[in-house]
C-alpha positions in Angstrom: -101.9 -49.8 -37.1 -102.0 -48.1 -40.6 -98.5 -47.6 -40.7 -98.0 -51.0 -40.5 -100.4 -51.3 -43.4 -97.9 -49.5 -45.7 -94.3 -50.1 -44.1 -92.7 -53.5 -45.2 -92.6 -55.2 -41.7 -89.3 -57.5 -41.3 -90.3 -60.7 -39.7 -87.0 -63.0 -38.8 -87.6 -66.7 -37.7 -84.4 -67.1 -35.6 -83.6 -70.1 -34.2 -80.6 -72.0 -33.2 -82.4 -75.5 -32.5 -84.7 -74.9 -36.8 -87.8 -75.9 -37.7 -88.4 -78.5 -40.0 -87.7 -77.4 -43.7 -91.7 -77.3 -44.3 -92.0 -75.5 -41.5 -89.5 -72.9 -42.9 -90.8 -72.8 -46.4 -94.4 -72.5 -44.8 -93.0 -69.6 -42.3 -91.9 -68.0 -45.5 -95.1 -67.7 -48.0 -97.0 -66.5 -45.4 -95.3 -63.7 -44.8 -94.1 -63.0 -48.5 -97.2 -63.6 -49.7 -98.8 -61.2 -46.9 -96.0 -58.1 -48.0 -94.0 -58.0 -45.3 -90.0 -59.3 -45.7 -89.5 -62.9 -44.3 -85.3 -63.0 -42.7 -84.4 -66.4 -41.4 -81.0 -67.0 -38.8 -80.7 -70.6 -37.9 -78.0 -72.9 -36.5 -76.4 -69.6 -35.0 -73.3 -70.0 -32.3 -73.4 -66.7 -31.0 -74.8 -64.8 -29.1 -73.5 -61.2 -31.3 -75.3 -64.0 -34.3 -78.4 -63.0 -33.0 -77.9 -59.4 -31.5 -76.6 -58.7 -35.7 -80.3 -60.5 -36.9 -83.0 -58.7 -34.4 -81.5 -54.8 -35.1 -83.8 -54.1 -37.7 -86.0 -56.7 -37.6 -90.0 -55.2 -36.7 -91.2 -58.7 -35.9 -89.5 -62.1 -34.2 -90.2 -65.9 -34.4 -88.2 -68.3 -32.3 -88.7 -71.8 -30.6 -86.9 -72.5 -27.1 -84.0 -69.0 -27.7 -84.1 -66.7 -24.9 -84.9 -63.4 -25.7 -83.1 -61.3 -22.7 -83.0 -57.9 -22.4 -79.6 -57.2 -24.1 -81.4 -58.6 -27.8 -85.0 -56.5 -26.9 -82.5 -53.7 -26.3 -80.3 -54.8 -29.7 -83.8 -54.7 -31.7 -84.3 -51.3 -31.8 -87.7 -52.1 -34.8 -89.1 -55.1 -32.5 -92.9 -54.9 -32.3 -93.9 -58.3 -31.6 -92.3 -61.6 -30.7 -93.8 -65.0 -30.9 -92.6 -68.0 -28.9 -94.1 -70.9 -31.6 -95.0 -73.5 -29.1 -96.6 -72.8 -25.6 -93.9 -72.0 -22.7 -93.1 -68.6 -22.9 -90.4 -68.8 -19.9 -87.6 -68.0 -21.8 -88.6 -64.6 -23.2 -87.9 -61.9 -20.7 -91.5 -60.3 -20.7 -90.6 -57.7 -17.5 -88.2 -56.2 -20.4 -90.8 -56.7 -23.6 -93.4 -54.7 -21.8 -90.9 -51.7 -20.7 -89.7 -51.6 -24.6 -94.0 -51.6 -25.5 -93.1 -55.1 -27.4 -96.2 -57.9 -27.3 -95.3 -61.5 -26.9 -97.0 -64.2 -27.7 -97.4 -68.0 -27.6 -98.8 -70.2 -29.7 -100.8 -72.2 -27.2 -102.7 -75.7 -28.3 -100.3 -76.3 -32.0 -97.8 -78.6 -29.4 -100.5 -80.3 -26.9 -101.0 -83.2 -29.0 -97.4 -84.2 -29.7 -97.1 -83.6 -25.9 -99.9 -85.7 -25.2 -98.6 -88.6 -27.5 -95.2 -88.8 -25.7 -96.5 -88.6 -22.0 -98.0 -91.9 -22.8 -95.1 -93.4 -24.7 -93.5 -92.3 -21.4 -96.0 -93.8 -19.5 -95.8 -97.5 -21.5 -92.2 -97.1 -20.6 -92.3 -96.9 -16.4 -94.6 -99.3 -16.4 -93.1 -101.9 -18.0 -90.3 -101.6 -16.1 -87.7 -100.3 -19.0 -88.6 -102.8 -21.2 -86.2 -104.7 -19.3 -88.0 -108.3 -19.3 -89.9 -108.0 -15.7 -92.8 -108.4 -15.9 -94.9 -104.8 -15.5 -97.9 -103.2 -14.9 -100.7 -102.2 -17.0 -102.2 -98.3 -17.7 -106.2 -100.0 -17.5 -108.4 -98.8 -14.3 -105.3 -96.4 -13.2 -106.1 -93.4 -12.1 -104.1 -90.6 -13.6 -103.7 -87.2 -12.4 -103.4 -84.1 -14.9 -102.1 -81.2 -12.9 -103.1 -77.9 -15.1 -106.2 -78.5 -17.7 -104.4 -76.3 -20.3 -104.5 -77.8 -24.2 -102.1 -80.1 -23.3 -103.9 -81.5 -19.9 -107.2 -81.7 -22.2 -105.2 -84.0 -24.6 -104.2 -85.8 -22.0 -107.1 -86.7 -20.5 -108.7 -87.6 -24.0 -106.0 -90.3 -24.1 -106.1 -91.4 -21.4 -109.9 -92.7 -21.5 -108.9 -94.3 -24.9 -106.6 -96.6 -22.5 -109.2 -96.8 -19.6 -107.6 -94.8 -17.8 -109.6 -93.3 -14.2 -109.1 -89.3 -15.0 -108.9 -86.4 -12.4 -107.6 -83.2 -13.0 -106.8 -79.8 -10.6 -106.4 -77.0 -12.0 -106.9 -73.3 -9.8 -107.3 -71.4 -12.9 -110.4 -73.6 -15.0 -113.6 -74.3 -13.1 -114.2 -77.5 -12.1 -117.7 -77.8 -14.4 -115.3 -77.4 -18.0 -113.0 -80.3 -16.0 -116.0 -82.0 -15.5 -118.2 -81.3 -19.1 -114.5 -82.8 -20.4 -115.7 -86.2 -18.4 -112.5 -85.7 -15.8 -113.4 -85.3 -12.0 -112.5 -82.7 -10.9 -110.8 -82.2 -7.4 -110.0 -79.6 -5.2 -106.5 -79.2 -4.7 -103.3 -80.6 -5.6 -102.9 -82.3 -2.6 -105.8 -84.2 -3.5 -104.7 -85.1 -6.8 -101.7 -86.5 -5.3 -103.3 -88.4 -2.6 -106.2 -89.8 -5.5 -103.6 -90.7 -7.8 -101.7 -93.8 -9.0 -99.7 -91.5 -11.6 -99.3 -87.6 -11.9 -98.9 -86.3 -15.4 -97.6 -82.5 -14.9 -98.5 -79.6 -16.9 -97.9 -76.8 -15.3 -95.5 -73.6 -16.2 -93.0 -72.0 -14.7 -93.6 -69.4 -12.3 -92.6 -67.9 -9.3 -96.0 -69.7 -7.8 -95.5 -72.7 -9.2 -91.4 -73.3 -9.3 -89.9 -76.0 -6.7 -93.3 -76.6 -5.9 -93.6 -80.0 -6.7 -91.6 -81.3 -3.6 -91.1 -84.1 -0.7 -94.6 -82.9 0.6 -96.6 -82.8 -2.4 -95.1 -86.5 -3.7 -94.5 -88.2 -0.6 -98.7 -88.3 -1.0 -99.1 -90.4 -3.6 -100.0 -94.1 -2.9 -97.5 -96.9 -3.6 -96.3 -98.2 -6.8 -96.5 -94.0 -7.5 -95.3 -92.0 -10.9 -94.6 -88.9 -11.4 -94.4 -87.8 -15.2 -92.8 -84.5 -15.9 -93.3 -83.2 -19.6 -93.5 -79.0 -18.8 -90.4 -77.4 -17.1 -87.9 -78.8 -15.0 -88.0 -75.9 -12.6 -91.6 -76.7 -11.0 -89.3 -80.0 -9.2 -87.6 -79.6 -6.5 -85.0 -82.1 -7.2 -82.8 -82.4 -4.1 -86.7 -83.1 -1.3 -87.5 -85.7 -4.8 -84.3 -87.5 -4.3 -84.6 -87.3 -0.4 -88.4 -88.8 -1.1 -87.1 -91.9 -3.4 -84.6 -92.8 -0.7 -87.3 -93.2 1.3 -89.6 -94.9 -1.0 -88.3 -97.1 -2.9 -91.5 -97.4 -4.7 -91.7 -94.5 -6.7 -90.8 -93.3 -10.1 -89.9 -90.6 -11.5 -90.6 -89.8 -15.6 -89.5 -86.4 -17.3 -88.3 -85.2 -20.8 -86.7 -82.9 -19.3 -83.2 -83.5 -18.2 -83.1 -82.2 -14.5 -80.1 -80.6 -13.4 -79.7 -83.0 -10.9 -79.7 -85.5 -14.1 -76.3 -87.8 -12.7 -77.1 -88.2 -9.3 -80.8 -89.7 -10.1 -79.6 -91.3 -12.7 -77.5 -93.1 -10.4 -79.4 -93.5 -7.4 -82.3 -94.7 -8.7 -81.7 -97.0 -11.9 -84.6 -99.0 -13.3 -87.1 -96.2 -11.0 -85.9 -93.2 -13.1 -85.8 -92.0 -16.8 -85.2 -88.1 -18.8 -85.3 -88.6 -22.4 -81.7 -87.0 -23.5 -83.0 -83.5 -24.5 -87.1 -82.3 -24.5 -89.0 -84.1 -26.7 -92.9 -83.3 -26.5 -93.1 -81.0 -29.7 -90.5 -82.7 -31.3 -93.3 -84.7 -33.8 -92.1 -83.0 -37.5 -96.2 -82.0 -37.3 -96.2 -79.8 -34.0 -93.0 -78.1 -35.8 -94.7 -77.1 -38.4 -97.9 -76.3 -37.0 -96.4 -74.5 -33.8 -93.9 -71.8 -36.8 -97.0 -70.9 -39.0 -99.4 -70.5 -36.1 -96.6 -67.6 -35.0 -96.2 -66.4 -38.9 -100.0 -66.5 -39.2 -100.6 -64.7 -35.8 -97.9 -61.9 -36.6 -99.2 -61.1 -40.4 -102.3 -60.9 -38.6 -101.1 -58.3 -36.0 -99.1 -56.1 -38.4 -102.2 -55.5 -40.3 -105.5 -55.6 -37.7 -103.8 -55.2 -34.1 -104.8 -58.4 -33.0 -103.1 -59.6 -29.8 -105.4 -62.7 -28.8 -102.4 -64.6 -27.8 -100.6 -61.7 -26.2 -99.1 -63.3 -22.9 -97.4 -59.6 -21.4 -100.5 -58.0 -20.5 
């Protein structure tokens, strides 16, 4: 890493959907105070613009932008990509690893924003989308949290404020850790769906989880059950969920990631289905700024000390 201490690194922020101005200014300040060079590509409309911009970049900060093999091949100097946010399925990890490029995310920076959104959507859902008819309350309801990472823990924290009965399952988080947070741990995801009135999804889109939220699993929900998805659309088996909701007119599906079959869901399940116009989980000024600044600090630290704490392509 000694050469990195001498050479000025070009750190590019490339965002089709820009950061807030305060975040951009903060990133620029961090980069320039570290002795490196700041570059910015915002609102790009053509992939060629991104390919040209990354050609001489040493580091790249993105949001939901896709870093494909083509992008990585165009970036001959690239050493690190940081996705400002938790999810990183928009980066080709295999191609990055093959090129020796470190990929990181910024876990926890968006977690409160996503957790608050969960409850904004849930209140909307249990009050029948504010249609004037009598709804129900969240107090006393059993909430199941599928995956107990930073977002899941924040969801649990907020749920306690609503006086909900909180359960969780995470294949990679020990039961003792879940229980230390004052949450009831269950043995598997089937038990979570069987036990709870509402299940909130916080799993990443991986080979194991894609389309895992299916007919068999969701059919275990109690009468009046709600599935809320602020994770990834790919984890839902859309055909099977449609089939189940046709059979069970008591179920609701609420999401901030419109499914591929959004029009079919909306047409068939009026009053039981809602999707936001675009992904809203991290769409707060605070989360936007936090994630951007974290990305910049991680890159600066990587070049200065070699710190790879948040690397996701190990």
